[in-house]
DRENTORRO-250263 format. One record per residue: residue in one letter; x, y, z of N, C-alpha, C in turn. Coordinates in pm, 1 decimal. Layout:
<recs>
A, X, Y, Z, X, Y, Z, X, Y, Z
...
</recs>
This chain:
<recs>
M, -542.3, -1024.0, 6.6, -632.3, -1028.6, -108.6, -752.8, -1112.8, -72.5
H, -866.5, -1074.5, -131.1, -989.1, -1142.9, -94.2, -1053.0, -1206.5, -216.1
L, -1112.6, -1323.3, -194.7, -1188.7, -1388.8, -299.6, -1281.8, -1488.3, -234.1
R, -1403.4, -1494.4, -281.7, -1499.6, -1585.8, -222.3, -1448.3, -1729.5, -233.5
P, -1467.9, -1810.1, -130.0, -1421.7, -1948.9, -138.0, -1496.5, -2029.2, -242.1
L, -1612.0, -1981.0, -288.7, -1686.2, -2055.5, -389.3, -1613.9, -2057.7, -522.6
L, -1516.2, -1969.9, -542.4, -1450.1, -1962.0, -672.7, -1304.9, -1923.4, -656.1
A, -1214.1, -2016.5, -686.9, -1072.3, -1981.9, -690.1, -1046.3, -1918.2, -825.2
C, -1063.7, -1788.3, -832.7, -1064.0, -1717.7, -960.5, -927.5, -1725.9, -1028.0
L, -926.7, -1774.0, -1151.3, -801.7, -1791.8, -1224.3, -769.5, -1666.5, -1303.2
T, -731.3, -1564.4, -1235.0, -703.5, -1439.1, -1301.9, -556.5, -1430.4, -1336.4
L, -521.4, -1452.8, -1470.3, -385.6, -1436.8, -1519.9, -285.1, -1517.6, -1440.6
G, -321.9, -1642.7, -1407.2, -226.7, -1729.9, -1341.5, -206.2, -1705.1, -1194.3
L, -292.1, -1626.0, -1132.9, -268.7, -1590.2, -993.3, -364.6, -1659.5, -898.6
S, -433.3, -1770.3, -940.1, -537.3, -1831.6, -856.5, -484.2, -1879.2, -723.1
S, -362.7, -1936.7, -720.0, -312.5, -1992.0, -593.8, -286.9, -1883.6, -491.3
T, -265.3, -1760.8, -538.3, -239.5, -1650.5, -447.0, -366.6, -1574.9, -412.0
L, -449.9, -1546.8, -510.6, -565.9, -1461.6, -489.1, -680.4, -1533.3, -419.2
A, -674.0, -1664.8, -406.4, -781.1, -1740.3, -341.5, -750.8, -1771.2, -196.4
Q, -664.0, -1694.7, -134.3, -625.2, -1723.3, 2.8, -735.8, -1695.9, 103.0
E, -816.8, -1591.1, 79.2, -917.3, -1551.3, 176.1, -1048.6, -1524.0, 106.8
P, -1162.3, -1534.8, 175.4, -1291.5, -1502.8, 115.2, -1303.7, -1354.2, 89.8
A, -1378.6, -1320.2, -15.4, -1390.5, -1178.9, -51.7, -1502.4, -1111.6, 24.1
A, -1484.2, -982.3, 45.7, -1594.8, -901.5, 94.5, -1691.4, -880.7, -20.2
P, -1820.7, -887.4, 0.7, -1916.3, -865.4, -106.6, -1914.5, -721.2, -151.7
A, -1981.8, -694.6, -262.6, -1982.3, -558.8, -316.4, -2033.0, -459.1, -213.8
T, -2140.7, -493.6, -143.6, -2188.8, -409.9, -33.1, -2247.2, -501.5, 72.3
P, -2247.0, -461.4, 200.4, -2307.7, -544.9, 303.3, -2454.4, -573.2, 276.5
A, -2525.3, -472.6, 225.6, -2667.5, -491.8, 198.1, -2689.1, -597.6, 92.8
A, -2604.7, -594.5, -10.8, -2618.5, -693.9, -117.8, -2596.3, -833.8, -63.3
A, -2500.2, -847.2, 27.3, -2472.6, -979.0, 84.3, -2591.7, -1029.9, 163.3
A, -2657.9, -940.3, 236.4, -2767.8, -981.3, 321.8, -2890.5, -1020.1, 240.7
T, -2912.3, -952.7, 127.0, -3033.6, -975.3, 50.8, -3014.7, -1070.3, -65.5
A, -2891.2, -1094.3, -107.4, -2869.6, -1177.9, -224.9, -2755.2, -1275.4, -202.1
P, -2773.5, -1374.4, -113.4, -2669.5, -1475.0, -94.7, -2651.1, -1556.9, -222.3
V, -2533.2, -1608.8, -241.1, -2504.0, -1687.5, -360.9, -2564.3, -1826.3, -345.1
S, -2644.7, -1865.1, -441.3, -2711.8, -1994.7, -433.3, -2614.5, -2107.6, -466.1
D, -2651.5, -2226.9, -423.0, -2569.7, -2344.0, -453.7, -2560.7, -2367.1, -604.2
E, -2667.9, -2336.4, -675.9, -2667.4, -2355.4, -821.3, -2564.7, -2264.2, -887.2
V, -2559.0, -2138.9, -842.2, -2461.8, -2045.3, -897.9, -2319.9, -2088.5, -862.6
K, -2301.2, -2134.6, -739.3, -2168.9, -2182.7, -700.3, -2123.7, -2297.0, -790.4
K, -2214.1, -2389.9, -817.8, -2179.9, -2503.3, -903.1, -2144.7, -2458.0, -1043.5
L, -2216.8, -2360.2, -1094.7, -2187.9, -2309.3, -1228.6, -2051.1, -2241.1, -1233.8
L, -2019.7, -2164.0, -1128.2, -1890.7, -2096.1, -1124.3, -1776.0, -2196.1, -1114.4
L, -1792.5, -2296.0, -1031.2, -1687.8, -2396.8, -1017.5, -1670.8, -2475.2, -1147.5
A, -1781.5, -2503.3, -1214.5, -1773.9, -2572.9, -1343.0, -1702.4, -2486.6, -1446.5
A, -1735.8, -2357.6, -1447.3, -1670.1, -2265.9, -1541.1, -1521.1, -2258.3, -1514.0
R, -1485.1, -2253.2, -1385.7, -1343.4, -2249.9, -1349.9, -1271.3, -2373.7, -1400.3
D, -1331.0, -2490.7, -1376.7, -1266.8, -2615.6, -1417.2, -1255.0, -2625.1, -1569.3
L, -1357.9, -2581.2, -1639.6, -1352.8, -2582.3, -1786.2, -1246.1, -2486.5, -1838.0
R, -1230.3, -2373.8, -1769.8, -1126.6, -2278.9, -1809.5, -987.7, -2341.2, -1792.3
V, -969.2, -2416.0, -1684.5, -840.6, -2483.1, -1660.9, -811.2, -2582.3, -1773.0
M, -914.9, -2646.9, -1823.1, -898.5, -2745.3, -1930.4, -899.0, -2680.5, -2068.6
H, -899.0, -2546.5, -2072.3, -897.6, -2469.2, -2197.6, -1023.8, -2488.2, -2280.7
Q, -1133.2, -2529.3, -2215.3, -1261.4, -2541.3, -2284.5, -1336.8, -2409.6, -2265.0
Y, -1288.9, -2308.1, -2334.3, -1332.1, -2172.2, -2307.4, -1478.3, -2146.7, -2343.0
N, -1523.3, -2196.8, -2457.1, -1662.3, -2171.6, -2495.6, -1759.6, -2234.8, -2397.0
D, -1727.5, -2356.6, -2353.2, -1813.4, -2422.2, -2254.3, -1811.6, -2346.1, -2121.8
A, -1694.0, -2295.5, -2084.6, -1684.0, -2217.7, -1960.8, -1767.6, -2090.3, -1970.7
L, -1763.2, -2025.2, -2084.7, -1841.7, -1902.5, -2102.7, -1990.9, -1930.9, -2096.0
E, -2032.9, -2045.9, -2146.7, -2174.5, -2082.5, -2138.3, -2218.0, -2097.8, -1992.2
K, -2131.8, -2158.6, -1910.1, -2163.7, -2172.4, -1767.8, -2175.0, -2035.0, -1701.3
L, -2086.8, -1944.2, -1738.8, -2092.2, -1809.3, -1681.2, -2216.8, -1734.6, -1726.1
D, -2258.6, -1756.3, -1850.4, -2382.9, -1693.6, -1897.6, -2501.5, -1742.2, -1815.0
E, -2502.5, -1871.7, -1784.6, -2609.5, -1926.8, -1700.9, -2604.8, -1866.1, -1560.9
A, -2485.1, -1854.4, -1506.6, -2470.9, -1796.9, -1372.6, -2513.4, -1651.2, -1370.7
E, -2482.2, -1578.0, -1476.2, -2517.1, -1435.8, -1480.4, -2668.3, -1415.8, -1479.6
K, -2741.4, -1504.0, -1544.2, -2887.3, -1493.2, -1544.7, -2943.7, -1508.2, -1404.0
L, -2877.5, -1588.5, -1322.0, -2924.7, -1613.4, -1186.2, -2871.3, -1511.9, -1085.5
A, -2751.5, -1459.8, -1112.6, -2687.6, -1367.3, -1017.5, -2612.0, -1259.6, -1095.2
P, -2685.1, -1166.6, -1155.3, -2621.5, -1068.1, -1244.2, -2528.7, -970.1, -1174.1
N, -2533.0, -963.7, -1042.8, -2448.0, -868.3, -970.9, -2332.3, -935.0, -896.2
L, -2296.5, -1054.7, -936.8, -2187.0, -1126.0, -871.2, -2055.8, -1095.3, -943.7
P, -1962.0, -1025.5, -881.1, -1839.7, -983.4, -949.3, -1753.0, -1098.1, -998.8
D, -1757.6, -1213.8, -929.6, -1674.5, -1326.7, -971.5, -1705.2, -1370.2, -1114.6
I, -1830.1, -1357.1, -1154.9, -1868.8, -1396.9, -1290.4, -1790.2, -1316.4, -1392.5
Y, -1783.7, -1187.0, -1372.1, -1719.4, -1099.1, -1468.7, -1567.0, -1109.5, -1461.3
A, -1514.6, -1133.0, -1341.0, -1369.9, -1150.7, -1327.2, -1324.1, -1275.0, -1402.7
L, -1397.3, -1385.2, -1387.1, -1358.1, -1508.0, -1454.7, -1381.2, -1498.1, -1605.5
R, -1489.0, -1433.2, -1645.0, -1513.9, -1416.1, -1788.4, -1402.5, -1331.7, -1852.1
G, -1361.5, -1227.1, -1781.8, -1251.0, -1146.7, -1833.0, -1123.9, -1227.2, -1844.6
D, -1098.7, -1311.4, -1745.6, -979.8, -1396.2, -1749.4, -983.1, -1490.9, -1868.1
I, -1099.3, -1546.0, -1898.3, -1111.7, -1636.7, -2012.9, -1081.9, -1562.4, -2142.8
H, -1136.5, -1443.5, -2157.5, -1110.2, -1366.4, -2279.5, -962.4, -1328.8, -2290.9
L, -894.4, -1319.8, -2177.4, -754.6, -1279.4, -2177.6, -659.1, -1398.8, -2180.4
A, -712.3, -1520.4, -2181.0, -627.6, -1639.4, -2181.5, -533.4, -1637.9, -2300.7
P, -413.9, -1696.7, -2286.4, -314.8, -1691.1, -2395.0, -365.6, -1740.1, -2529.5
R, -457.0, -1834.9, -2530.1, -507.3, -1888.1, -2657.2, -617.7, -1802.7, -2717.4
R, -659.9, -1697.4, -2646.9, -765.8, -1610.2, -2698.0, -715.2, -1466.7, -2713.4
R, -674.0, -1406.9, -2601.7, -618.4, -1272.2, -2600.8, -711.6, -1171.7, -2670.1
D, -838.1, -1175.9, -2631.5, -933.7, -1078.7, -2684.2, -942.8, -963.8, -2585.0
F, -855.2, -864.7, -2602.2, -847.7, -753.2, -2508.7, -977.3, -672.3, -2506.1
D, -1040.0, -658.1, -2621.8, -1161.9, -576.5, -2628.9, -1276.5, -638.1, -2550.2
L, -1282.7, -769.5, -2546.3, -1387.8, -835.2, -2469.8, -1351.0, -846.3, -2321.9
A, -1222.8, -858.4, -2292.1, -1180.6, -877.1, -2153.1, -1199.4, -751.2, -2069.4
L, -1163.9, -636.3, -2123.7, -1163.3, -512.9, -2044.0, -1299.7, -480.1, -1983.7
P, -1409.6, -483.3, -2060.5, -1539.7, -450.7, -1998.4, -1577.2, -545.1, -1884.6
Q, -1532.6, -669.0, -1892.3, -1564.3, -763.9, -1785.6, -1491.0, -727.3, -1656.6
F, -1362.7, -693.8, -1668.2, -1287.1, -652.4, -1550.2, -1341.8, -521.6, -1493.4
E, -1383.4, -431.8, -1581.2, -1439.9, -304.8, -1535.3, -1573.2, -328.0, -1464.3
K, -1652.9, -421.8, -1514.0, -1780.6, -453.7, -1449.4, -1756.7, -511.4, -1309.8
A, -1659.2, -600.7, -1297.7, -1627.5, -657.6, -1166.7, -1583.3, -548.0, -1070.1
A, -1505.0, -452.5, -1119.2, -1458.5, -342.3, -1034.8, -1574.7, -253.4, -992.3
Q, -1669.5, -232.8, -1082.6, -1786.3, -151.3, -1050.8, -1870.2, -216.5, -940.2
L, -1880.0, -349.1, -945.3, -1960.6, -421.5, -847.2, -1889.8, -439.6, -713.7
Q, -1757.9, -425.3, -714.1, -1677.7, -445.2, -592.9, -1583.5, -326.0, -574.9
P, -1638.7, -206.8, -555.7, -1555.5, -85.9, -557.8, -1454.2, -76.6, -445.3
D, -1476.3, -146.8, -336.3, -1385.1, -135.7, -222.9, -1284.5, -250.0, -214.4
S, -1290.4, -343.7, -307.8, -1201.1, -459.0, -303.6, -1077.6, -435.4, -389.9
P, -960.1, -479.7, -344.6, -839.4, -466.5, -427.5, -834.6, -565.6, -542.7
L, -909.8, -676.7, -535.0, -901.4, -778.2, -638.7, -932.5, -725.3, -778.4
P, -1044.7, -656.5, -800.1, -1071.4, -606.5, -935.1, -966.3, -507.3, -982.6
K, -909.2, -429.6, -890.4, -803.6, -336.4, -929.3, -679.3, -411.9, -975.2
F, -649.3, -520.9, -905.0, -535.2, -602.6, -946.1, -560.4, -660.7, -1084.9
N, -681.3, -709.3, -1108.2, -713.7, -765.9, -1239.0, -697.7, -663.6, -1349.7
L, -742.3, -542.3, -1325.2, -730.1, -436.7, -1425.7, -583.9, -400.8, -1450.8
A, -505.9, -392.2, -1343.2, -363.1, -363.6, -1359.9, -295.8, -475.6, -1438.8
E, -332.7, -600.1, -1409.3, -278.1, -714.0, -1481.8, -317.2, -710.0, -1629.4
Y, -438.0, -665.6, -1655.5, -482.8, -652.8, -1794.9, -384.6, -565.6, -1873.3
Y, -349.7, -451.7, -1817.0, -258.5, -361.5, -1887.5, -117.2, -419.0, -1893.5
F, -79.1, -494.5, -1790.3, 51.6, -559.2, -1792.2, 59.0, -660.9, -1906.0
V, -43.2, -745.3, -1917.0, -46.7, -846.1, -2023.2, -50.7, -779.3, -2160.1
K, -115.2, -665.6, -2168.4, -123.9, -592.0, -2294.9, 6.4, -518.3, -2326.6
H, 100.3, -520.1, -2233.0, 228.7, -450.9, -2245.0, 213.6, -299.0, -2247.4
D, 108.2, -251.4, -2186.5, 93.6, -108.2, -2160.5, 153.0, -84.9, -2021.8
F, 285.2, -80.8, -2017.0, 353.7, -82.3, -1888.2, 338.0, 48.3, -1810.7
D, 319.0, 156.8, -1880.4, 299.1, 283.7, -1810.9, 168.0, 282.1, -1732.9
T, 59.6, 239.6, -1799.3, -70.1, 232.0, -1731.2, -67.8, 126.6, -1621.3
A, -4.7, 12.8, -1649.1, 3.9, -92.3, -1548.0, 80.0, -43.5, -1425.7
L, 190.0, 26.6, -1446.7, 269.1, 77.5, -1334.1, 186.4, 173.0, -1248.6
K, 114.9, 262.9, -1312.4, 31.4, 356.3, -1237.5, -76.4, 282.3, -1159.0
S, -133.3, 178.6, -1220.2, -240.6, 103.6, -1154.2, -188.6, 24.3, -1035.3
F, -75.0, -42.5, -1052.9, -17.7, -118.1, -941.3, 27.0, -24.2, -828.8
S, 84.3, 88.9, -866.5, 129.5, 184.8, -765.1, 12.2, 241.2, -686.5
K, -99.3, 264.5, -755.5, -217.9, 316.1, -687.3, -272.1, 213.3, -588.2
M, -258.0, 85.2, -621.7, -301.7, -17.6, -527.6, -224.9, -8.3, -396.9
I, -95.9, 14.9, -406.4, -13.4, 26.1, -285.5, -57.9, 145.4, -201.6
T, -92.2, 254.5, -268.5, -138.1, 374.4, -197.5, -276.3, 353.3, -135.9
D, -365.0, 292.7, -213.9, -503.8, 277.3, -169.1, -522.2, 166.1, -66.6
Y, -433.5, 65.1, -70.5, -447.6, -50.6, 19.2, -314.2, -75.2, 90.0
P, -278.1, 9.7, 183.1, -147.7, -2.4, 249.5, -135.0, -125.6, 337.8
K, -246.0, -191.5, 368.4, -240.6, -307.9, 457.1, -265.7, -438.9, 383.1
L, -232.0, -442.9, 255.7, -243.6, -568.1, 182.3, -158.7, -676.3, 249.6
P, -207.8, -799.3, 255.9, -123.8, -908.3, 307.5, 6.1, -916.9, 227.2
M, 112.3, -956.3, 292.5, 242.7, -955.0, 227.5, 244.5, -1037.2, 98.9
I, 177.4, -1151.0, 98.2, 179.9, -1236.8, -18.7, 126.0, -1164.3, -142.2
I, 31.3, -1072.5, -120.7, -23.0, -993.9, -231.1, 58.4, -867.0, -251.7
R, 95.8, -803.9, -142.2, 174.5, -680.2, -152.9, 304.4, -703.5, -230.3
H, 368.5, -816.3, -205.7, 492.1, -846.1, -277.3, 467.4, -865.7, -426.4
L, 356.7, -929.1, -460.5, 324.0, -944.9, -602.7, 303.5, -809.6, -669.3
V, 236.1, -720.3, -599.9, 210.8, -587.7, -656.9, 342.2, -511.9, -674.6
H, 428.0, -512.2, -573.3, 558.1, -446.3, -586.4, 642.1, -511.9, -696.5
Y, 634.3, -641.9, -706.9, 707.5, -715.5, -810.9, 663.4, -670.6, -949.8
K, 531.9, -656.7, -968.8, 482.5, -611.3, -1098.3, 522.9, -466.2, -1124.0
R, 525.7, -385.9, -1019.2, 575.9, -248.3, -1034.3, 720.4, -250.6, -1082.6
M, 800.3, -336.1, -1021.4, 940.8, -347.1, -1059.4, 955.9, -389.8, -1205.3
L, 876.7, -487.5, -1247.8, 883.8, -533.2, -1386.1, 845.3, -421.5, -1483.4
C, 742.8, -346.9, -1448.3, 701.9, -235.6, -1534.0, 814.1, -132.5, -1545.7
E, 877.7, -101.7, -1433.7, 989.3, -6.8, -1437.4, 1100.4, -58.9, -1528.5
L, 1131.8, -187.6, -1518.5, 1234.2, -245.1, -1605.5, 1197.8, -228.5, -1752.1
K, 1073.5, -263.0, -1786.7, 1032.2, -257.3, -1927.1, 1021.8, -114.6, -1978.8
L, 1006.5, -19.7, -1888.0, 1004.5, 121.6, -1927.6, 1145.3, 180.7, -1932.5
G, 1246.3, 98.5, -1903.9, 1383.6, 144.7, -1909.6, 1430.5, 214.2, -1783.6
H, 1357.1, 197.8, -1674.8, 1390.1, 264.6, -1548.7, 1457.6, 165.2, -1453.9
R, 1576.7, 122.2, -1487.3, 1642.0, 18.3, -1407.3, 1670.3, 66.2, -1265.0
Q, 1710.0, 190.3, -1249.5, 1740.3, 240.1, -1115.1, 1617.1, 234.4, -1025.7
Q, 1502.6, 274.7, -1080.2, 1379.1, 269.0, -1002.2, 1342.8, 124.4, -968.7
A, 1365.0, 32.9, -1065.4, 1336.3, -108.1, -1040.3, 1424.4, -161.2, -928.4
E, 1552.2, -129.4, -933.3, 1644.3, -174.7, -829.0, 1606.5, -117.1, -693.1
Q, 1554.6, 5.2, -692.7, 1515.9, 66.7, -566.0, 1396.1, -4.9, -504.2
I, 1301.7, -47.5, -588.9, 1186.4, -122.7, -538.0, 1233.6, -251.1, -471.1
V, 1325.2, -320.8, -535.6, 1376.2, -445.6, -478.0, 1447.1, -418.0, -345.3
A, 1530.0, -313.8, -345.3, 1604.1, -281.5, -222.4, 1510.9, -242.2, -108.4
D, 1403.5, -173.0, -141.1, 1311.3, -124.4, -38.1, 1213.5, -231.3, 10.8
Q, 1178.4, -325.8, -76.1, 1064.9, -413.9, -46.7, 1100.4, -559.5, -21.4
F, 1212.0, -610.5, -75.6, 1237.2, -754.1, -71.8, 1373.0, -787.2, -9.2
T, 1379.2, -904.5, 54.6, 1506.4, -963.0, 96.2, 1498.8, -1113.2, 71.5
F, 1613.7, -1179.9, 74.6, 1615.2, -1324.1, 52.2, 1553.8, -1400.0, 169.3
M, 1525.3, -1330.7, 278.9, 1465.6, -1395.8, 395.9, 1313.2, -1381.8, 399.9
D, 1254.3, -1322.9, 298.2, 1109.7, -1304.5, 294.5, 1036.8, -1438.1, 286.2
D, 906.6, -1431.3, 311.8, 821.6, -1549.7, 299.3, 759.8, -1561.5, 160.9
T, 809.8, -1487.4, 64.8, 768.1, -1499.9, -74.8, 894.2, -1506.9, -161.3
P, 881.2, -1556.1, -285.1, 998.4, -1564.5, -373.7, 1026.0, -1435.8, -451.1
A, 970.9, -1323.6, -406.7, 982.8, -1199.7, -482.4, 1128.2, -1158.6, -504.6
Y, 1211.2, -1174.0, -402.9, 1351.8, -1133.3, -414.6, 1420.9, -1211.8, -526.7
Y, 1404.9, -1343.3, -527.5, 1472.4, -1427.9, -625.1, 1425.3, -1398.2, -767.3
F, 1294.3, -1381.9, -783.7, 1242.1, -1359.3, -918.3, 1269.2, -1216.8, -966.0
S, 1282.4, -1123.1, -873.8, 1322.3, -988.4, -913.1, 1465.2, -989.1, -966.1
K, 1553.7, -1062.0, -897.7, 1692.4, -1074.1, -944.0, 1696.6, -1143.3, -1080.7
S, 1612.0, -1244.9, -1097.0, 1603.6, -1313.7, -1225.1, 1556.9, -1219.0, -1334.6
A, 1455.8, -1139.0, -1304.5, 1402.7, -1044.5, -1403.9, 1510.2, -947.2, -1450.4
M, 1588.3, -897.4, -1358.0, 1693.2, -803.3, -1395.3, 1797.3, -868.4, -1485.2
A, 1827.5, -996.4, -1459.2, 1921.1, -1067.7, -1544.6, 1861.3, -1090.4, -1683.3
F, 1732.9, -1127.4, -1689.3, 1667.6, -1144.8, -1818.6, 1670.7, -1014.5, -1898.7
E, 1640.8, -904.7, -1833.1, 1636.5, -776.5, -1902.7, 1774.9, -736.9, -1955.6
M, 1879.9, -784.8, -1888.2, 2016.8, -758.6, -1933.5, 2064.5, -860.0, -2038.0
G, 1978.3, -958.0, -2069.3, 2013.8, -1057.2, -2169.9, 2094.2, -1173.5, -2117.0
D, 2103.4, -1188.4, -1985.1, 2180.3, -1297.5, -1924.8, 2083.8, -1407.9, -1880.8
A, 2042.1, -1490.1, -1976.8, 1943.0, -1593.1, -1948.3, 1996.5, -1698.4, -1851.1
A, 2124.5, -1729.7, -1860.8, 2181.9, -1830.0, -1770.9, 2172.6, -1783.7, -1626.1
K, 2210.3, -1659.5, -1601.3, 2202.2, -1605.6, -1465.9, 2057.2, -1596.5, -1420.7
A, 1970.0, -1557.0, -1512.1, 1828.9, -1545.7, -1478.4, 1772.4, -1680.7, -1437.0
N, 1802.4, -1784.5, -1511.8, 1751.7, -1917.3, -1478.5, 1812.3, -1969.2, -1348.6
E, 1934.2, -1928.1, -1320.6, 1995.2, -1966.9, -1193.2, 1916.8, -1908.0, -1075.7
W, 1876.3, -1782.9, -1088.5, 1795.6, -1720.7, -983.6, 1659.2, -1789.6, -970.9
V, 1601.7, -1828.7, -1083.7, 1474.1, -1901.2, -1079.2, 1490.5, -2029.9, -1000.0
Q, 1594.4, -2104.8, -1031.6, 1614.0, -2232.2, -963.4, 1643.7, -2212.2, -814.8
R, 1711.9, -2105.7, -780.3, 1736.9, -2077.0, -639.1, 1605.6, -2047.7, -566.6
G, 1518.0, -1973.3, -633.7, 1388.2, -1944.7, -573.9, 1304.7, -2069.6, -554.8
V, 1306.6, -2157.5, -656.5, 1228.4, -2280.2, -649.2, 1284.1, -2374.2, -543.6
A, 1414.2, -2368.0, -521.5, 1474.8, -2452.7, -419.2, 1428.7, -2413.6, -278.9
V, 1393.2, -2287.3, -261.5, 1350.4, -2237.9, -130.2, 1199.1, -2247.5, -114.5
F, 1126.1, -2219.4, -221.3, 979.6, -2216.2, -216.2, 922.4, -2324.9, -304.8
K, 803.9, -2371.5, -272.7, 736.4, -2470.5, -353.6, 694.2, -2409.7, -487.4
G, 681.0, -2495.3, -587.4, 645.3, -2449.3, -721.0, 523.2, -2360.3, -726.3
P, 411.0, -2398.2, -660.5, 291.4, -2313.5, -667.4, 313.8, -2171.5, -618.4
A, 400.3, -2153.1, -520.1, 428.3, -2018.6, -469.6, 505.5, -1936.6, -571.9
C, 579.1, -2004.9, -659.4, 662.0, -1935.3, -758.5, 587.8, -1907.7, -888.8
E, 481.9, -1982.6, -914.9, 415.5, -1973.6, -1044.8, 368.6, -1833.2, -1081.2
P, 304.9, -1757.6, -989.5, 262.2, -1622.7, -1029.0, 379.6, -1534.0, -1069.9
Y, 493.5, -1553.7, -1007.3, 612.0, -1474.9, -1041.5, 670.2, -1518.4, -1175.9
Y, 673.8, -1648.7, -1195.3, 729.7, -1700.3, -1320.4, 638.6, -1672.6, -1439.4
D, 506.3, -1676.2, -1416.7, 412.7, -1649.7, -1525.6, 436.3, -1512.2, -1587.4
A, 480.2, -1417.2, -1505.6, 508.5, -1283.9, -1559.1, 620.2, -1288.9, -1662.3
F, 715.7, -1380.0, -1646.2, 823.9, -1393.3, -1744.2, 769.8, -1440.8, -1878.8
K, 667.8, -1526.9, -1872.4, 605.6, -1571.8, -1997.4, 537.2, -1455.2, -2067.2
E, 465.6, -1373.8, -1988.3, 396.5, -1259.5, -2047.0, 495.2, -1162.3, -2110.4
L, 614.3, -1154.3, -2053.9, 716.8, -1065.3, -2107.8, 799.7, -1132.0, -2216.8
R, 766.3, -1257.5, -2247.1, 831.3, -1334.4, -2354.0, 980.0, -1355.1, -2327.7
W, 1015.2, -1363.3, -2201.2, 1153.1, -1393.9, -2163.8, 1178.1, -1543.7, -2163.8
V, 1072.9, -1622.1, -2143.3, 1089.7, -1766.6, -2129.2, 978.5, -1839.2, -2202.0
P, 1005.6, -1963.7, -2242.6, 897.6, -2051.0, -2288.8, 832.0, -2114.3, -2168.2
D, 732.0, -2197.5, -2192.1, 674.4, -2274.8, -2082.5, 780.7, -2368.0, -2028.1
M, 790.4, -2377.3, -1894.3, 889.2, -2468.0, -1838.4, 852.9, -2509.1, -1696.5
D, 907.4, -2620.1, -1654.1, 879.3, -2678.5, -1523.5, 975.1, -2622.1, -1419.7
L, 921.7, -2558.0, -1318.6, 1007.3, -2497.7, -1217.1, 1080.9, -2601.9, -1133.9
N, 1039.5, -2727.3, -1139.3, 1107.1, -2831.5, -1062.9, 1206.2, -2911.1, -1147.4
A, 1225.0, -2867.6, -1273.0, 1319.1, -2938.4, -1360.6, 1461.8, -2905.4, -1323.4
P, 1561.7, -2983.1, -1369.2, 1701.9, -2952.0, -1341.9, 1738.1, -2814.5, -1394.7
K, 1840.1, -2755.9, -1335.9, 1879.8, -2619.9, -1370.9, 1904.0, -2603.6, -1521.4
E, 1968.7, -2703.1, -1579.1, 2009.2, -2685.5, -1718.5, 1893.4, -2697.5, -1816.1
Q, 1778.2, -2751.4, -1771.8, 1664.6, -2767.4, -1861.1, 1535.5, -2725.8, -1791.4
P, 1521.0, -2597.7, -1755.6, 1396.9, -2554.7, -1691.5, 1279.5, -2563.8, -1786.1
K, 1166.7, -2610.3, -1733.7, 1046.7, -2626.7, -1815.8, 925.9, -2570.3, -1743.2
Q, 808.2, -2592.3, -1802.0, 683.6, -2534.5, -1752.7, 650.8, -2580.1, -1610.8
P, 614.2, -2484.1, -1520.5, 572.9, -2522.7, -1384.0, 443.7, -2601.0, -1383.8
</recs>
């Protein structure tokens, strides 16, 4: 997955994963003729930090300023969409055009496609989300494993929520093992237990995953459980019997 180092984009809780590498610009020509200024970088970083502190209106003001200076920068629209989609706002009508604008400006990048698929996942339109995540796998067969596993994981969750348990189990069998370098296997097992109503078993799988991987690596996987309303906020490093927000 690619993202400019100037902005660790907080798209639906996936910033620690999606900010691993710098993004390819919308087009090579655009990169050559319109480099991102230091002023725009500062505005984007300020907007990101304000979003983390839940100061959404102030963050949006920073993005408006950045847009005036760099109207064709996809990061602006990706972050603005994320703000509109934040749990305390959930303005789907405002979020969607922003994600679509980012995708239009970055047609060859998987990041905007992931954001759009996540939009439908958060909206609980699991059929559309499944199709979108599956298309990512087809269109980008060489995604880095850390991202590819997240995409397959979201596919699996969509299958579960659509009542397709066999298909979900097949994704896990085909894509994940307990020896992977991501916690996808553990959180997939947890998801299946949650869907069966076995919260104790599900939390046991969560704790097993956290015992192997650091909390930040697990957060994107665990955040999906919040979106599915399987869990409250809880700390992934808490004791097994009292899991709390990561």
